[in-house]
N, C-alpha and C positions, 0 to 999 in steps of 0.2 A: 021475619023470623030465619030462625038459623036452619040448617040441616039438621034433620035428627042424630040424634046419636047412633051409630053403628048397633048393632046387636052382637052380644057376645056370643062365642059359639057355646053348646050345650057342652059341659065337661061331662067325660065319658070316665067312671072308676072303671081301674084296670080289675080284668075279668079274675086275675091273681094277684095277690100282694108281693108288691118289691121288694126285696130285699132294702136294706138301709142302707145310706150312703158310706158310714163309716164301716159299717160290714161289708160292703163291697171294696172297699181301700184295704180293707186288712187281709182279704183273700187277695187282692192283687198283688200285694206286697211279696206273699210268697213265688206268686208265679215270675211277677217282673225280676226277682232276683236273677235266677240263670240267666233271662235275655239280657241283663246289663250284665254278668260277668261276659256274655259273646259279644255287646257292642263294645264295650270297652278293650276286649282282647282283637277286637277289629278294627280299633281306632276311631271309633266315634262316641263322642263325649255329650255331655247334657244337651248343650247348644244344639247342637246338630240335631239330636234327636225331638226336642222340641220344635222347632223347624219344619221337620218331615213330619211330626202327629198331626201340625195344623190340617192340611188338606185331609189328612184323616177324620177328624173330628168333624170337620165341614160337611163332607159328605154323608158320613153317617148323621149329622143331624137332618140333612136334607130328607135321606129318607125315611127317617123317623117322623119329620111333619107330612111327606104325603103319605105314608103310611097310617097317620092318624085323620087323615084328610083336613090337614092345613096348607095355607098356601109357603111355598118354599120362599119368601122374600128375605131378602140379605139382612132386615131388622131380626127376621123371626130365627134364621139359621144362628146368627151372631148370638142372639139372646139363650137360644139352647146349647149351643156348642161352647160360649165363654170365648171364642174367636170374634179379633177386633172387625168391624164392619169393611175397612179399608181393605183387608186381607180377605174377607168372604168375597166383594168383591172384583178384586186381583183376580182369585182363583174362578171365579163365574167366569171372566173374560178369559183366562188362559184355556179353558174348557173345563170341562163339568166333572172330569173326573182326572182325580191327581193318583190314579192306581199305575203302578207299573207294570207291562204286558206280561201276562205271564206266561210266557212261552217254554216249554221242555226242551231239551237240550236234545240233538239228533242222536245222542246216546241212549237216551230216558225213551224217548218213541221208537226204537229198534228194539229193546230190550222187552218194551210192554206187548210190541207185535210177536215177536220169539215166544214171550208166555201165552198169547192168546193165541193163536192161530192155529188151528190143529195142524195146519200141515208139516208147522217146525215143530210140533213137539213128539216126546215118543209115548209108547205105550202107557204110561204112568201118567201122563197128561203134563210133565217137564219139559220144558224146554229141550232139544237133544244136541249133540254135536253135529255141524252141518260140514261139508266139503267147503272151502273158500270159495272156489272161483266153480260154475256151471250153472245149468237150468236148475229152478225149482223143484225140492228145497237146498237151497243151498245159501251161506252168508251171503254171496254177493245179489241173489234174487231177492231176497232177506231186505237189504239194503236197500235196494232200488224200491222197492214197495213202500217203503217209508218216505223217500226222497229222491228226486230227479236232479237234485241242484249240488250234492255232495256225491263224489266217489265212493265205492264202497271200499275202497282200499283207506281214504281218510278216514270211514267211520271205523273201521278194524283198528288203523292206529289209536286212535281215541280211546277205544274199548281196553284195547293192551294198557297203553299208559295208565289208564285206570284202576288196572288188575281186574277186569270183570269177565275177560276171557282170557284162554289160552290157547298157542297152536303146538297142536300135534302130528305127526305125520305118522298114519296108517295104509302100509301097502302101497307106500309112494305118493299117497294122497294127503294135501295139507286140510286136517281139520279145525275147525272155531269150535272151541271146547267152553261152553258159557260156567261162570262161577257155581258151586254147587249149592250156594246159599241163596242163588239169585240175584237181583240187581242191589248191590251191597256198593256203593262209592265210597272211594279211601277219603278221611277227613281233608277240610280244607277244600273240598272240589266243589264246582257248581251244582253237577248232581245231586250231591249230599244237599247243599242248601235248598235245592229246587224239592228234594222231600223232608225237609225239615220245614220251610214255608208251608207245603201241600197239608202235611201230617197234623202240625201243629194249630193251621187256621181251620181245617174243619172239625178237631178235637174241640176246638175254644168253641167253635157255631156250636154244635152238638150238645154242649155244657151251658152255653149262656142260654139256649133254645130253651132249654129243660127248666133253667131259672125264671125266665120270663114266661112261661106257663105255654109255651108254644105246643105242639103234639110229640109227644115222650119219645126220646130217642133213646138209643142203648149207650150209657157212658157207665160206664162200672169199673169197680176195681177190685182187688183182693189185697188186704193189709196186714202184714205179721210183722210184732214188734217183741223184741226180747230174743233174739235166737240167734245163734252164732254165724261165724263167717262160711263156717264148712256148710251150716245148714243153708244158707243165701247162695251161696252157691250151687247148691243140689236144686234149689226151686227155680234158681236162673235156668239151670239145665232141663227141668221141667217146664218151664216157659217156653224154650225155644223148640220144643218136642210138641207142645201143643198147639205153639203156632204153625208149625209146619202143616199139621194133620188139617188146622182149620184153612190155613191158607191155600192148600189143596183142593178142597172142595170149594172154597168159594171162588176160586178160578175158573174150576171143570164147570159151575151154576152160572156164573156171572157170564161165560163164554156162550154156553147154550143160551141163556137169555137173550146177548147183544147179537148171537146171528139169527134169533126168531122176530126181534125187534127191527130188524133192517128194512128199511121202507116204508117204516109208522108215522105218520103226522106228529104222533104223541110223543116218541121215542126222544124225549129231549131232559131228561133227568141224569144225573151223574151221582154216582155210589162211591165211599170209601170207607172200608173194614179195615180195622189195623189193630196193634197189639203194642203193650211195650212193657218194660221191665227196670226197676229202679232198685241198687241196694244201695245202702250207707250207714255207716255209724252215726248213733245218736248219742248226743250228750247225758249226763246221768243225770236224773232228778231226784231231790228228796222226797222220802216220803210224804211228807208234808202237803208238797203240792201235785203228787200224783196218788192221785185213787183210784186208777186203774190198775187191774192185776198182774202182776209179770207175765210173760207168755204170753198175751192176749193176741188174740188172731178173729179178724172180724171181714166181713163185707163191707163196701164202703159204695155208696152210689154218687 
């Protein structure tokens, strides 16, 4: 007698209805448009992007199989991801993670310490001007508290190159003055690319988690249509003002909790809180195809 057939795993219906694939693709089309523009501007064409996407699809497929209690065999990963088995096998042989190490630049780390450490903040809990040299609190001590491998002078020259600090002389003492808007790297810099990847990745993770029925996370926006360029500019200024207020309060509370949680075994979580604003001209639509009133405004989740 032959071996009895293997029992099929019990099918578990999803706890929440999943969006249809066609609807997901339509939504992704809007999201990927700006990213495709960035890729083309950086000299990356479709062929190279498709090759880079293979390990991402493989890794996410493996995580999904493990999450649902299934075995992450090459065949199962290939079936779920659509990537050929030979590519899955090669990926597994070269290491289970195809991710690029996400290392913050030294300048990012220095600015983060400047914002978080009470020793280097003023009474309003903003990063304060620091003497270039000397004992703490100084820029020299700040840089050395982040790394012993890079000289403070090298860190300072990089921050100056990025336009994130200025050097001013007060009563014969060189003072390092941070950018008044905080850590705002210039276009094209690695630092801005670091922020771009981190911000969009976490924003997307929150939005996707909400779509898939995970515990709800804050991911909302306010949308206004049919306004003038002058009104859009005024709303942009208001958005910056509101963000500055929220940012200051969040930094203060995050710093307090970070200090209180030091030494705890369960202090393993990370959080990100952000804001964005976008304005553009929209193409006019005919009344027959537009049932929405002019000048509408609404909250969007």
